[in-house]
C-alpha positions in Angstrom: 0.0 0.0 0.0 1.1 3.5 -0.7 0.3 5.7 2.3 1.9 8.9 1.0 -0.7 11.8 1.1 -2.5 12.3 -2.1 -1.9 15.8 -3.6 -5.1 17.7 -4.3 -5.9 20.7 -6.4 -8.7 23.2 -6.1 -11.2 22.8 -8.9 -13.5 25.7 -9.3 -15.9 27.2 -11.8 -19.1 28.9 -12.7 -22.4 27.6 -14.0 -24.5 29.9 -16.1 -27.1 30.2 -18.8 -25.3 29.9 -22.2 -27.6 32.6 -23.7 -28.3 35.2 -21.0 -25.1 34.5 -19.0 -27.2 34.5 -15.8 -25.7 32.4 -13.0 -27.4 29.0 -12.3 -27.2 26.8 -9.2 -26.3 23.7 -11.3 -26.2 20.3 -9.8 -22.9 18.5 -10.6 -21.4 15.1 -10.3 -17.8 14.3 -10.6 -16.7 10.7 -11.5 -13.3 9.2 -11.6 -13.2 7.9 -15.2 -10.9 4.9 -14.6 -12.7 3.5 -11.5 -16.2 4.7 -12.5 -16.7 5.8 -8.8 -18.5 9.0 -8.0 -16.1 11.3 -6.3 -18.2 14.4 -5.6 -21.9 15.3 -5.8 -22.5 19.0 -5.2 -24.4 22.1 -6.2 -23.2 25.5 -7.5 -24.1 28.5 -5.4 -27.7 29.6 -6.3 -26.8 33.3 -6.4 -23.5 33.4 -8.4 -23.3 29.9 -9.9 -19.8 29.3 -8.4 -18.4 26.1 -6.9 -15.1 25.0 -5.5 -14.0 21.5 -4.6 -10.6 19.8 -3.8 -9.7 17.0 -6.1 -6.8 14.4 -6.0 -4.4 15.0 -8.9 -3.1 12.4 -11.4 -6.6 11.3 -12.2 -9.0 11.8 -15.1 -12.5 13.0 -14.2 -15.9 13.1 -15.9 -18.1 16.0 -14.9 -21.9 16.0 -15.5 -23.9 19.2 -14.7 -27.7 19.4 -14.7 -30.3 21.9 -13.8 -34.1 22.0 -14.3 -35.2 23.2 -17.7 -31.6 23.0 -19.1 -29.9 20.4 -21.2 -27.3 18.3 -19.3 -23.6 19.4 -19.8 -20.6 17.1 -19.7 -16.9 17.5 -19.8 -13.8 15.4 -19.1 -10.6 16.7 -17.9 -7.2 15.4 -16.7 -5.6 16.3 -13.5 -2.5 14.3 -14.4 -0.2 17.3 -15.1 -0.5 20.0 -12.4 3.0 21.6 -13.1 2.9 23.8 -10.1 -0.8 24.7 -10.5 -2.9 25.2 -7.4 -6.3 25.4 -9.0 -8.1 24.5 -12.2 -10.9 26.8 -13.3 -13.8 26.0 -15.7 -16.8 27.7 -17.1 -20.0 25.7 -17.6 -22.6 27.2 -19.9 -25.9 25.3 -19.9 -28.2 25.4 -22.9 -32.0 25.9 -22.2 -34.1 22.9 -22.9 -35.8 24.5 -25.9 -32.4 25.1 -27.6 -31.5 23.2 -30.7 -27.7 23.8 -30.2 -25.4 20.8 -30.4 -24.4 19.4 -27.0 -21.2 17.4 -26.9 -21.3 14.1 -25.0 -17.7 14.6 -23.8 -17.5 11.3 -21.9 -18.5 8.9 -24.7 -15.3 7.1 -25.8 -14.6 4.7 -28.7 -11.7 2.5 -29.5 -9.4 4.0 -32.1 -10.9 4.0 -35.6 -13.7 1.7 -34.4 -17.3 2.2 -33.5 -17.2 0.0 -30.3 -18.1 2.0 -27.2 -15.6 1.9 -24.3 -16.9 0.9 -20.9 -16.3 4.4 -19.4 -19.0 5.7 -21.7 -21.8 4.1 -19.6 -21.7 7.0 -17.0 -22.5 9.6 -19.7 -25.2 7.6 -21.5 -26.9 6.7 -18.2 -27.1 10.4 -17.5 -28.5 11.2 -20.9 -31.1 8.4 -20.6 -32.1 9.8 -17.2 -32.6 13.2 -18.7 -34.8 11.7 -21.5 -36.9 9.8 -19.0 -37.5 13.0 -17.0 -38.5 14.8 -20.3 -40.7 12.2 -22.1 -41.8 14.6 -24.9 -38.3 15.4 -26.1 -36.8 13.8 -29.2 -33.1 13.9 -30.0 -30.7 13.5 -32.9 -27.5 11.7 -32.1 -24.6 12.9 -34.2 -21.1 11.6 -34.9 -18.2 13.8 -36.1 -14.6 12.8 -37.0 -11.4 14.9 -37.3 -10.3 16.0 -40.8 -7.5 13.5 -41.1 -8.0 10.3 -43.2 -10.3 9.5 -46.0 -13.6 11.5 -46.1 -15.7 8.6 -47.2 -14.3 6.4 -44.4 -14.8 9.2 -41.9 -18.4 9.5 -42.9 -19.0 5.8 -42.4 -17.1 5.7 -39.1 -19.1 8.7 -37.7 -22.4 7.2 -38.8 -21.5 3.8 -37.2 -20.5 5.6 -33.9 -23.8 7.6 -33.8 -25.7 4.3 -34.4 -23.8 2.6 -31.6 -24.9 5.3 -29.2 -28.5 5.0 -30.6 -28.5 1.2 -30.1 -27.1 1.5 -26.6 -29.7 4.0 -25.4 -32.4 1.6 -26.7 -31.0 -1.7 -25.6 -29.2 -0.8 -22.3 -31.4 2.1 -21.2 -34.8 1.2 -22.6 -35.3 4.5 -24.5 -38.1 4.4 -27.1 -36.5 4.3 -30.6 -39.2 6.7 -31.8 -37.5 9.4 -29.7 -34.1 9.0 -31.3 -32.5 9.4 -34.7 -28.8 9.2 -35.6 -26.6 10.8 -38.3 -22.9 10.8 -39.1 -21.4 14.1 -40.3 -17.9 12.7 -40.9 -15.4 15.6 -41.2 -17.8 18.1 -42.7 -18.5 20.1 -39.5 -15.2 20.5 -37.6 -15.1 22.8 -34.6 -11.7 23.8 -35.8 -10.8 23.7 -39.5 -7.5 22.8 -41.1 -6.5 26.5 -41.5 -7.0 27.0 -37.8 -5.1 23.9 -36.9 -2.2 24.8 -39.2 -1.7 28.0 -37.1 -1.2 26.0 -33.9 2.3 26.0 -32.5 2.9 22.6 -30.9 1.9 18.9 -31.3 -0.1 18.8 -28.1 -2.3 21.7 -29.2 -2.8 20.2 -32.7 -3.8 16.8 -31.2 -6.2 18.6 -28.8 -7.9 20.4 -31.8 -8.3 17.1 -33.7 -9.7 15.5 -30.5 -12.2 18.3 -30.2 -13.4 17.7 -33.7 -13.9 13.9 -33.0 -17.0 14.2 -31.0 -20.4 12.5 -30.3 -23.2 15.0 -29.8 -26.9 15.3 -29.4 -29.4 18.0 -30.2 -33.1 18.4 -29.5 -35.4 18.0 -32.5 -38.4 20.1 -32.4 
């Protein structure tokens, strides 16, 4: 056993309405991605939307934020490289429930160049299914996006297969009615950062992060 004290870092942030920027007392849950264990369940301050928690470093976390009448928000982040940092700040904009904006399912993970879901994705998809059960009239489109590397035709096929995997999972594992779901693959046609933007980046880590951002699984509300 290793009994050395675990180093912690302050993780703080603000939850707010993505459109009006008004603060929200969002409810959030932090999970250790590797163990699948819930580390913290807490609420942001009702008045200013702020929160602050201490987290052990050298771990990867999934964050899920929810608030009534808003679409769930998710994010994953790594506290593996603190390099002298003492705190980690994050802004959490929530989209209103009637918004048709794309929402990234940041904790849905696939094997490299495959459409098979990794086990860690269950946390995120359970949360999305819970949201759909609470809002039985909503229908959603699941979308898959790839980065701009590789063959466009293959990227389209891969993104479609990934979106379908999530669609199948919500139906088979979570019991969501298939009539409420559609899926579509966008391939490399809608990158969050295009090749011109990526070409301007200085180092390999930033370039890889940009490609990673482009490879995403998303959902949006269909009216």
